[in-house]
C-alpha positions as CSV (number, residue, x, y, z in Angstrom):
1,M,171.6,367.2,214.0
2,Q,173.8,364.3,212.8
3,P,172.6,361.2,211.0
4,P,173.1,357.9,212.8
5,A,176.6,356.4,212.8
6,A,175.5,353.0,211.7
7,L,172.5,352.1,209.6
8,N,171.0,348.6,209.1
9,G,174.4,347.1,210.0
10,Q,176.3,349.3,207.5
11,T,178.4,352.4,208.0
12,A,176.7,355.6,207.5
13,I,179.0,356.8,204.7
14,G,177.1,356.9,201.5
15,I,174.3,354.7,202.8
16,V,170.8,355.7,204.0
17,F,168.7,353.4,206.0
18,Y,166.0,351.4,204.3
19,Q,163.6,349.5,206.6
20,T,163.6,345.8,206.0
21,V,160.9,343.3,206.7
22,S,161.4,339.7,207.6
23,A,157.7,338.5,207.5
24,P,156.7,336.5,204.4
25,L,155.3,338.6,201.6
26,Q,152.0,337.9,200.0
27,H,152.5,336.9,196.4
28,P,149.6,337.9,194.1
29,A,148.8,335.9,191.1
30,A,151.6,336.3,188.5
31,M,150.7,339.3,186.3
32,T,151.0,338.2,182.7
33,V,148.2,339.8,180.7
34,A,145.4,342.1,181.5
35,A,142.5,343.3,179.5
36,P,142.5,347.1,179.0
37,T,139.7,347.6,181.5
38,A,141.6,345.6,184.1
39,L,144.9,347.4,183.5
40,P,144.5,350.1,186.2
41,A,143.9,347.4,188.9
42,T,146.9,345.4,187.6
43,L,149.1,348.4,187.7
44,L,147.9,349.2,191.2
45,H,149.1,345.8,192.3
46,L,152.4,346.5,190.6
47,R,152.8,349.8,192.5
48,A,152.1,348.0,195.7
49,A,154.8,345.5,194.8
50,A,157.2,348.3,194.1
51,H,156.4,349.6,197.6
52,L,157.2,346.2,199.1
53,L,160.5,346.0,197.2
54,N,161.6,349.3,198.8
55,R,161.3,347.6,202.2
56,L,163.3,344.6,201.4
57,P,167.0,344.0,202.1
58,V,169.3,344.0,199.1
59,E,170.1,340.4,199.7
60,K,166.6,339.4,198.9
61,L,166.7,341.1,195.5
62,N,170.0,339.6,194.7
63,A,168.7,336.1,195.6
64,C,165.9,336.5,193.1
65,L,168.4,337.5,190.3
66,R,170.6,334.5,191.1
67,R,167.5,332.2,191.1
68,L,166.5,333.5,187.7
69,A,170.0,332.8,186.4
70,E,169.7,329.2,187.6
71,L,166.2,328.8,186.1
72,T,167.5,330.2,182.8
73,E,170.3,327.7,182.6
74,E,167.9,324.8,183.6
75,N,165.3,325.7,181.0
76,I,167.5,326.4,177.9
77,P,165.7,323.8,175.8
78,A,162.2,325.2,176.7
79,L,163.4,328.8,176.0
80,L,164.8,327.7,172.6
81,R,161.6,326.0,171.7
82,A,159.6,329.1,172.4
83,N,162.1,331.2,170.5
84,A,161.9,328.9,167.5
85,L,158.2,329.6,167.3
86,D,159.0,333.3,167.0
87,L,161.8,332.8,164.5
88,A,159.5,330.7,162.3
89,R,157.3,333.8,161.8
90,M,160.2,335.9,160.6
91,E,162.3,335.8,157.4
92,P,166.0,335.1,158.1
93,T,166.9,338.0,155.9
94,N,165.0,340.4,158.1
95,P,167.4,342.8,159.9
96,K,165.6,342.0,163.2
97,Y,166.2,338.3,162.9
98,D,169.5,338.4,164.7
99,R,168.1,340.5,167.5
100,L,165.2,337.9,167.9
101,L,167.5,334.9,167.9
102,L,168.3,333.1,171.2
103,N,170.8,330.3,171.4
104,A,172.4,328.4,174.2
105,D,175.5,330.6,174.3
106,R,173.4,333.7,174.4
107,L,171.2,332.3,177.2
108,L,174.3,331.3,179.2
109,A,175.6,334.8,178.8
110,I,172.3,336.2,180.0
111,A,172.5,334.0,183.1
112,A,176.0,335.3,183.7
113,D,174.9,338.9,183.3
114,L,172.1,338.3,185.9
115,R,174.7,337.0,188.4
116,R,176.9,340.0,187.6
117,V,174.1,342.4,188.3
118,A,173.4,340.6,191.6
119,D,177.0,341.1,192.5
120,L,177.0,344.8,191.8
121,P,176.7,347.3,194.7
122,S,173.1,348.4,195.3
123,P,172.3,351.8,193.8
124,L,169.8,352.5,196.6
125,G,170.3,354.6,199.6
126,T,173.5,356.2,198.3
127,L,174.2,359.5,200.0
128,L,174.5,362.0,197.2
129,E,174.7,365.2,199.2
130,D,174.9,365.9,203.0
131,R,175.2,369.3,204.6
132,G,174.0,371.4,207.5
133,L,172.0,374.6,207.0
134,A,172.5,377.8,208.9
135,N,169.2,377.2,210.7
136,G,170.4,373.9,212.1
137,L,168.6,371.6,209.7
138,Q,170.5,368.6,208.4
139,L,169.9,368.3,204.7
140,S,170.7,365.1,202.7
141,R,169.9,363.9,199.2
142,V,169.7,360.1,198.7
143,S,169.1,357.7,195.8
144,V,165.7,355.9,195.8
145,P,163.8,353.7,193.3
146,I,161.9,355.3,190.5
147,G,158.9,353.0,191.3
148,V,157.2,351.4,188.3
149,V,159.2,351.5,185.1
150,G,157.7,350.5,181.8
151,I,159.8,349.2,178.9
152,V,158.5,349.1,175.4
153,F,160.7,347.0,173.0
154,E,160.8,345.1,169.7
155,S,162.2,341.8,168.7
156,R,164.7,341.4,171.5
157,P,163.8,338.8,174.0
158,N,167.1,339.3,175.9
159,V,165.7,342.7,176.9
160,T,163.1,340.9,179.0
161,F,165.8,339.5,181.2
162,D,168.0,342.6,181.2
163,V,165.4,345.2,182.1
164,F,163.7,343.0,184.8
165,G,167.1,342.3,186.4
166,L,168.2,345.9,186.4
167,N,164.9,347.2,187.6
168,L,164.7,344.7,190.4
169,K,168.2,345.5,191.6
170,A,167.2,349.2,191.6
171,G,164.1,348.4,193.6
172,N,161.6,349.0,190.7
173,A,158.6,347.0,189.5
174,T,158.6,346.4,185.8
175,V,156.0,346.7,183.0
176,L,157.1,344.9,179.9
177,K,155.5,345.6,176.5
178,G,157.2,343.5,173.9
179,S,156.2,343.0,170.2
180,R,154.4,340.2,168.5
181,D,157.7,339.2,166.9
182,A,159.0,337.9,170.3
183,A,155.7,337.0,171.9
184,D,156.4,333.3,172.6
185,S,159.9,334.0,173.8
186,N,158.8,336.8,176.1
187,Q,156.0,334.6,177.6
188,A,158.5,331.8,178.4
189,I,160.9,334.2,180.0
190,K,158.2,335.8,182.0
191,E,157.2,332.4,183.4
192,L,160.7,332.0,184.7
193,I,160.7,335.5,186.2
194,D,157.5,334.7,188.0
195,R,159.0,331.5,189.4
196,A,162.1,333.3,190.5
197,L,160.0,335.9,192.4
198,Q,157.9,333.2,194.0
199,D,160.8,331.0,194.9
200,T,162.6,333.8,196.7
201,G,159.5,335.2,198.5
202,L,159.3,338.4,196.5
203,P,156.0,340.2,195.4
204,A,154.8,339.9,191.8
205,A,156.9,342.9,190.6
206,C,156.7,342.2,186.9
207,Y,153.8,342.6,184.4
208,L,153.9,341.4,180.8
209,A,151.4,343.2,178.6
210,P,149.7,341.6,175.7
211,A,151.8,341.6,172.5
212,E,149.2,343.4,170.4
213,R,149.9,347.1,169.7
214,E,146.5,348.0,171.1
215,A,147.8,347.2,174.6
216,L,150.5,349.9,174.4
217,L,148.4,353.1,174.6
218,P,146.8,352.4,178.0
219,I,150.3,351.9,179.4
220,L,151.6,355.1,177.9
221,T,148.7,357.0,179.5
222,A,148.8,355.4,182.9
223,D,149.6,358.6,184.8
224,G,150.1,358.0,188.5
225,L,150.5,354.2,187.9
226,V,153.6,354.1,185.7
227,D,156.4,356.5,186.6
228,V,158.4,356.4,183.4
229,I,158.4,354.7,180.0
230,I,161.6,353.7,178.2
231,P,161.1,352.7,174.5
232,R,163.8,350.5,172.9
233,G,163.4,349.8,169.2
234,S,162.9,351.5,165.9
235,Q,162.6,355.2,165.3
236,G,159.0,354.6,164.5
237,L,158.3,353.0,167.8
238,I,160.2,355.8,169.7
239,D,158.3,358.5,167.8
240,Y,155.0,356.8,168.6
241,V,155.8,356.6,172.3
242,R,156.9,360.2,172.4
243,K,153.8,361.4,170.6
244,H,151.2,359.5,172.6
245,A,152.7,359.1,176.1
246,T,151.4,361.2,179.0
247,V,153.8,359.3,181.3
248,P,157.3,360.7,181.3
249,V,159.6,359.1,178.6
250,I,163.3,358.5,178.4
251,E,164.2,358.1,174.8
252,T,166.7,355.4,173.7
253,G,167.0,356.6,170.1
254,A,168.1,355.0,166.9
255,G,171.8,354.8,166.4
256,I,173.0,356.5,163.2
257,C,176.7,356.3,163.9
258,H,179.7,357.8,162.1
259,T,183.4,357.3,162.1
260,Y,185.6,360.1,160.7
261,V,189.1,359.3,159.5
262,D,191.0,362.6,159.9
263,E,193.8,363.8,157.7
264,Q,196.4,362.8,160.3
265,A,195.3,359.3,161.3
266,N,196.8,355.9,162.0
267,L,195.3,354.0,159.0
268,D,196.0,350.6,160.6
269,W,193.8,351.7,163.5
270,A,191.3,353.1,161.1
271,R,190.9,349.9,159.2
272,A,190.4,347.8,162.4
273,I,188.0,350.4,163.9
274,I,185.9,350.6,160.7
275,T,185.7,346.8,160.4
276,N,184.8,346.3,164.0
277,A,182.3,349.0,164.2
278,K,180.4,347.7,161.2
279,A,180.9,344.0,161.3
280,R,180.9,343.0,165.0
281,R,177.1,342.9,165.0
282,V,175.2,344.7,162.3
283,S,171.8,344.8,164.0
284,V,172.7,346.8,167.1
285,C,172.4,350.5,167.6
286,N,176.1,351.2,168.0
287,A,177.0,349.7,164.6
288,L,178.7,352.0,162.0
289,D,176.4,353.4,159.4
290,C,178.5,356.1,157.7
291,L,182.2,356.5,157.1
292,L,183.5,360.1,156.8
293,L,186.8,360.1,155.0
294,H,189.2,363.0,154.7
295,R,189.9,363.5,151.0
296,S,193.7,363.0,151.5
297,H,192.9,359.3,152.2
298,L,191.0,358.6,149.0
299,A,193.8,356.4,147.6
300,D,193.7,354.4,150.9
301,L,189.9,353.8,150.8
302,H,190.0,350.3,149.2
303,D,192.5,349.1,151.8
304,L,190.4,350.6,154.6
305,L,187.5,348.6,153.4
306,A,189.4,345.4,152.4
307,D,188.1,343.3,155.3
308,L,184.5,344.4,154.9
309,A,184.7,343.6,151.1
310,T,186.3,340.2,151.3
311,T,185.3,338.7,154.7
312,Y,181.9,340.3,155.2
313,R,180.7,341.4,151.8
314,C,179.5,344.7,153.0
315,E,177.4,346.9,150.7
316,V,178.7,350.4,150.2
317,Y,176.8,353.5,149.2
318,A,179.5,355.8,148.1
319,D,179.4,359.5,147.2
320,K,180.8,360.7,143.9
321,L,184.4,360.9,144.9
322,A,184.4,357.6,146.9
323,Y,182.5,355.8,144.1
324,A,185.0,356.9,141.5
325,Q,187.9,355.7,143.7
326,L,186.3,352.3,144.4
327,E,184.9,351.5,141.0
328,G,186.8,348.6,139.6
329,Q,188.4,347.8,143.0
330,Y,185.4,347.1,145.2
331,P,183.1,344.2,144.3
332,A,180.7,345.6,141.7
333,D,177.7,343.9,143.1
334,L,178.3,345.5,146.5
335,L,179.1,349.1,145.3
336,H,176.3,351.6,144.8
337,R,176.1,355.3,144.2
338,A,174.9,357.2,147.3
339,T,171.6,359.0,147.2
340,A,170.2,361.5,149.7
341,E,168.6,358.6,151.6
342,S,172.0,356.9,152.0
343,F,172.9,359.4,154.7
344,G,171.0,359.6,158.0
345,T,170.0,356.0,157.7
346,E,170.4,353.3,160.3
347,F,171.1,350.3,158.1
348,L,170.9,347.5,160.6
349,R,172.5,345.2,158.0
350,M,175.8,344.8,156.4
351,A,175.9,348.1,154.6
352,L,177.3,351.6,155.1
353,S,177.5,354.9,153.3
354,I,180.7,356.9,152.6
355,K,181.1,360.6,152.4
356,V,184.4,362.3,151.5
357,V,185.0,365.6,153.4
358,D,187.5,368.4,153.0
359,D,188.3,368.9,156.7
360,I,187.1,368.4,160.2
361,D,184.6,371.2,159.9
362,A,182.8,369.4,157.1
363,A,182.8,366.2,159.2
364,I,181.3,367.9,162.2
365,A,178.7,369.6,160.0
366,H,177.7,366.2,158.5
367,V,177.4,364.5,161.8
368,S,175.3,367.5,163.1
369,R,172.9,367.2,160.2
370,Y,172.6,363.4,159.9
371,G,173.6,361.9,163.3
372,S,171.1,360.7,165.9
373,R,173.2,361.8,168.9
374,H,174.1,358.3,169.8
375,S,177.7,357.3,169.2
376,E,180.4,359.1,167.1
377,S,184.1,358.4,166.6
378,I,187.1,360.2,165.2
379,V,190.3,358.4,164.1
380,S,193.0,361.1,164.4
381,D,196.6,361.7,165.6
382,N,195.9,365.5,165.7
383,E,195.3,366.4,169.4
384,I,193.6,369.7,168.4
385,N,191.1,367.9,166.1
386,Q,190.6,365.3,168.8
387,A,189.7,368.0,171.3
388,R,187.4,369.7,168.8
389,Y,185.5,366.5,168.0
390,L,185.1,365.7,171.7
391,R,183.8,369.2,172.4
392,E,181.7,370.0,169.4
393,I,180.0,366.7,168.5
394,D,176.6,366.5,170.2
395,A,176.2,362.8,171.0
396,A,175.7,360.6,174.1
397,V,179.2,359.0,173.5
398,V,182.1,360.5,171.5
399,Y,185.1,358.3,170.8
400,V,188.7,359.0,169.9
401,N,190.7,356.3,168.1
402,T,188.3,353.5,169.0
403,S,185.1,351.7,167.9
404,T,181.6,352.8,168.5
405,A,180.9,349.2,169.4
406,F,181.9,350.0,172.9
407,T,178.7,351.9,173.6
408,D,177.3,349.3,175.9
409,G,176.5,349.1,179.6
410,G,178.5,346.0,180.0
411,Q,181.5,347.4,178.2
412,F,181.3,350.5,180.4
413,E,181.4,348.2,183.3
414,L,177.9,349.2,184.4
415,G,177.0,345.6,184.8
416,A,174.3,345.7,182.1
417,E,172.1,348.4,180.6
418,I,168.4,349.3,180.4
419,G,169.1,351.1,177.1
420,I,171.2,353.9,175.5
421,S,169.6,357.3,176.1
422,T,170.0,359.9,173.3
423,Q,168.3,362.6,175.3
424,K,169.8,365.0,177.8
425,L,167.4,364.9,180.8
426,H,167.8,362.4,183.6
427,A,170.1,360.0,181.8
428,R,172.4,360.0,178.7
429,G,174.3,357.2,177.0
430,P,174.3,353.6,178.4
431,M,171.8,353.5,181.3
432,G,173.0,351.3,184.1
433,L,171.6,350.9,187.6
434,A,172.1,354.5,188.6
435,A,169.9,355.7,185.8
436,L,167.1,353.6,187.2
437,T,167.0,355.5,190.4
438,S,165.7,358.9,191.4
439,Y,166.5,360.8,194.6
440,K,164.8,362.5,197.4
441,W,165.7,365.1,200.0
442,L,165.8,364.1,203.7
443,V,165.6,366.9,206.2
444,R,166.2,366.3,209.9
445,G,165.5,369.0,212.5
446,D,165.3,369.8,216.2
447,G,161.9,371.5,216.3
448,Q,162.6,374.3,213.8
449,V,159.7,376.2,212.3
450,R,159.7,378.8,209.6
């Protein structure tokens, strides 16, 4: 038995039919907060919304994303006022401050990202496998929405836009659980999301949980109502979610990232890569935390760090050999002796540790012990060592002669990302639209029985 030649006005290659509805959809009251006792009913409404999304044409979902982009641009002053309330509660020296900060440029970039996601091909209905069985059954495997996706995050109001946009494009309803740090920003963003859904005739497919931590556990244990939880934030948050969730979890772990400068390495490249990986944006998970340096380059260490010292005033926690080399050359107020805690630390500020190693084996061993399986880089002209690093380093993304700063869904041309997974099941690395889908098997027969 063969599938239809044309489906919903599209060719059958790689597409599976999704029924569309043209009748107006009932729009329940916008789901913003719910008391713990009301949460099951709220999530039931959300699951019903996810079912409706699965019946809509892709154009309707894209229209909502474009409307949200328009509303974001039209409401920049209001969003900045809400964000200012959050910022006023946090010290500017807090490493989370930059993550919390919104400004006009960032909001315009968010609007552009929403339009970019709208322009991406739909991840739904993709034919992943298609074959006939010996008994005459036609077997196919197709991508489908996950359903209801919960995102738990800290101090990053841009995540509210990102995850809603990607989830909607993938046909999923969204549960948002932000922190108190970004409570006012998230509320303002959620109001725009509700308006975009209403303006384009979509169901209320987004729920913003109360900012208090007590609201988290009922979501983590909402079996049958929430399909998966994705935590984005500190290691403490991720550990809490993993420990208490009965709903499946996709971990987006902390980024403890290393760059290893090999014995045979282009030092001009190394200097640029180290500077970029550390200084481009210190509060993100792909920022450099530890420089591993082959001992043959000790004399070059000051030059490799010159930009970080003069332009960015980066603090350095150096092991014994590196400290002896830098003492008297690197600014004294920025140079510290490394301790055991200096390694395996995600600094999230303008600071890094340095470890001098004898060879690539020692570099790989250090990464294996202290890394978080996020992003790792080697600067090397030795093709054998490049191949070894790529093969032996256990991380979501491994780089050769480039910066860990590229670990990003946008940079990978995924449109945007829901997070960067450091686990190995379902998704790994930057999670774009495809990672927000599951699949199901479709079996067509002609009366066969077993």
